C-alpha positions in Angstrom: 51.9 -15.7 12.3 52.1 -19.0 10.4 48.8 -20.1 8.7 47.0 -23.0 10.4 44.7 -25.6 8.8 42.1 -26.1 11.6 40.6 -29.2 10.0 43.9 -30.9 9.7 44.9 -29.9 13.2 41.6 -31.4 14.5 42.1 -34.6 12.6 45.7 -35.0 13.8 44.6 -34.3 17.3 42.1 -37.1 17.2 44.5 -39.9 16.2 43.4 -42.0 19.1 39.9 -42.3 17.7 39.1 -44.4 14.7 39.0 -42.2 11.5 36.8 -42.9 8.5 37.3 -41.8 4.9 34.3 -41.6 2.6 35.1 -42.4 -1.1 32.9 -42.5 -4.2 35.0 -45.2 -6.0 38.1 -47.3 -5.8 40.3 -44.5 -7.1 39.3 -42.3 -4.1 39.9 -45.2 -1.7 43.5 -45.6 -2.9 44.0 -41.9 -2.9 42.7 -41.8 0.7 45.1 -44.5 1.6 48.0 -42.3 0.4 46.7 -39.4 2.5 46.3 -41.6 5.5 49.9 -42.9 5.1 51.2 -39.4 4.7 49.7 -38.3 8.0 50.1 -41.6 9.9 46.3 -42.2 10.1 44.8 -45.6 9.6 41.4 -44.9 8.0 38.5 -47.3 7.5 37.3 -46.6 4.0 33.6 -46.3 3.0 33.7 -47.3 -0.6 31.4 -46.5 -3.5 30.8 -50.2 -4.2 33.0 -50.7 -7.2 35.9 -52.3 -5.4 35.6 -55.5 -7.6 37.3 -53.4 -10.3 40.7 -53.2 -8.4 40.8 -56.1 -5.9 44.5 -56.7 -6.2 45.5 -53.1 -5.6 43.0 -52.8 -2.7 44.3 -56.0 -1.1 47.9 -54.9 -1.5 47.0 -51.6 0.2 46.0 -53.5 3.3 42.9 -51.6 4.0 39.5 -52.2 5.6 36.3 -51.4 3.6 32.8 -50.4 4.4 30.7 -51.6 1.5 27.4 -50.2 0.5 24.3 -52.4 0.2 22.6 -49.8 -1.8 22.8 -50.9 -5.5 22.1 -49.0 -8.7 18.5 -48.9 -9.8 17.6 -50.4 -13.2 17.1 -48.0 -16.1 14.0 -47.5 -18.2 15.1 -49.0 -21.5 11.7 -48.8 -23.2 13.0 -46.7 -26.1 16.3 -46.9 -28.1 17.1 -43.2 -27.5 17.2 -43.7 -23.7 19.1 -46.9 -24.1 21.8 -45.3 -26.2 22.5 -42.6 -23.6 23.5 -45.0 -20.8 27.2 -45.6 -20.7 28.3 -49.2 -20.9 30.3 -48.8 -17.7 27.1 -47.9 -15.9 25.3 -51.0 -17.2 28.2 -53.2 -16.2 28.3 -51.7 -12.7 24.6 -52.2 -12.3 25.1 -55.9 -13.1 28.2 -56.4 -11.0 27.5 -54.3 -7.9 25.6 -57.0 -5.9 28.6 -59.3 -6.2 31.0 -56.7 -4.8 30.9 -58.0 -1.2 31.6 -61.6 -2.2 34.4 -60.7 -4.6 36.0 -58.5 -1.8 35.6 -61.4 0.6 37.2 -63.9 -1.8 40.1 -61.4 -2.3 40.7 -61.5 1.5 40.0 -57.8 2.0 38.4 -57.1 5.4 35.0 -55.5 5.1 31.8 -54.6 6.8 28.4 -53.7 5.2 26.5 -50.5 5.5 22.7 -50.1 5.5 23.0 -46.4 4.7 20.2 -45.2 2.5 18.2 -48.5 2.9 15.5 -46.7 4.8 12.7 -49.2 4.5 12.4 -52.9 5.3 11.6 -53.6 1.7 14.9 -52.0 0.5 16.9 -53.8 3.1 15.3 -57.2 2.3 15.9 -56.6 -1.5 19.6 -55.7 -0.8 20.1 -58.8 1.3 18.6 -61.0 -1.4 20.7 -59.5 -4.2 23.9 -59.8 -2.1 23.3 -63.4 -1.2 22.1 -64.4 -4.7 25.4 -62.9 -6.0 27.4 -65.3 -3.8 28.0 -63.9 -0.3 26.9 -66.5 2.2 24.2 -65.4 4.6 26.4 -66.0 7.7 29.1 -63.7 6.2 26.5 -61.0 5.5 25.3 -61.2 9.1 28.9 -61.2 10.5 29.7 -58.1 8.3 26.7 -56.3 9.9 27.3 -57.3 13.5 30.5 -58.9 14.9 33.1 -57.3 12.5 31.9 -53.7 12.9 31.9 -54.1 16.7 35.4 -55.5 16.6 36.7 -52.7 14.4 35.3 -50.1 16.7 36.7 -51.8 19.8 33.2 -52.5 21.3 33.1 -56.3 21.1 32.8 -56.5 24.9 29.5 -54.6 24.6 27.9 -55.6 21.4 28.2 -57.5 18.1 26.7 -60.8 19.2 24.2 -62.1 21.7 26.1 -63.1 24.8 25.4 -62.6 28.5 26.4 -59.2 29.7 26.2 -57.5 26.3 23.7 -55.0 25.0 20.8 -56.8 23.6 20.5 -55.2 20.2 18.9 -57.5 17.7 16.1 -58.3 15.2 13.7 -61.2 15.2 12.7 -62.1 11.6 10.3 -64.6 10.1 13.1 -66.4 8.1 16.8 -66.2 7.3 18.5 -63.2 5.7 17.9 -63.2 2.0 14.8 -65.4 2.1 11.9 -64.1 0.1 9.7 -64.9 3.2 11.8 -62.8 5.5 10.2 -59.9 7.3 11.0 -58.3 10.7 8.8 -59.3 13.5 10.5 -57.4 16.4 13.4 -55.0 16.9 15.2 -54.8 20.2 17.5 -52.0 21.4 19.5 -52.5 24.6 17.1 -55.2 25.7 13.9 -53.1 25.1 11.4 -54.1 22.4 11.4 -51.2 19.9 9.1 -52.4 17.1 6.7 -55.2 16.7 5.0 -56.0 13.4 2.3 -58.6 13.2 2.9 -61.0 10.3 -0.6 -60.3 9.0 0.5 -56.7 8.2 3.3 -57.7 5.9 2.8 -57.5 2.1 
């Protein structure tokens, strides 16, 4: 009989569900768009965070992006040998990555933000601060973590903001997002207190 690609068959059979395409960089995002168009699938693209390098092409492609809030770590440049082995493109990306979300927003490309790999409160707080310092307004950062993802997944009637009748999933913090004084006091999931941290325990 004729050969069958089980993965492709499963993907095409699930067209009614939202599909995601994970990419390491802007090149893969645009390649994923071509694949999606070929099979009639409208992906949401999880990007590698270098979208600022091709804003016009990404805007023209008419895509939605999931942007990482995990940014490159700084290198140890204590000796000239180490310094000479770091490509200039990597240094430029290290500097530009925190501005990616604001540049994508200014370009008019729909986006949400991902907390993937930010597995501690300290990492999350640092990412919020860097993103806001690089230009993204705090209210836009919050919207990209709450309302917009809910809308894209078609669950705005259940979650995404705090309104009567919706699931009560939220954090209570000591200050606004991006503030150096911000730390999480309480975390609530579906109306139940999940975590409480006393301010005296914060560093």
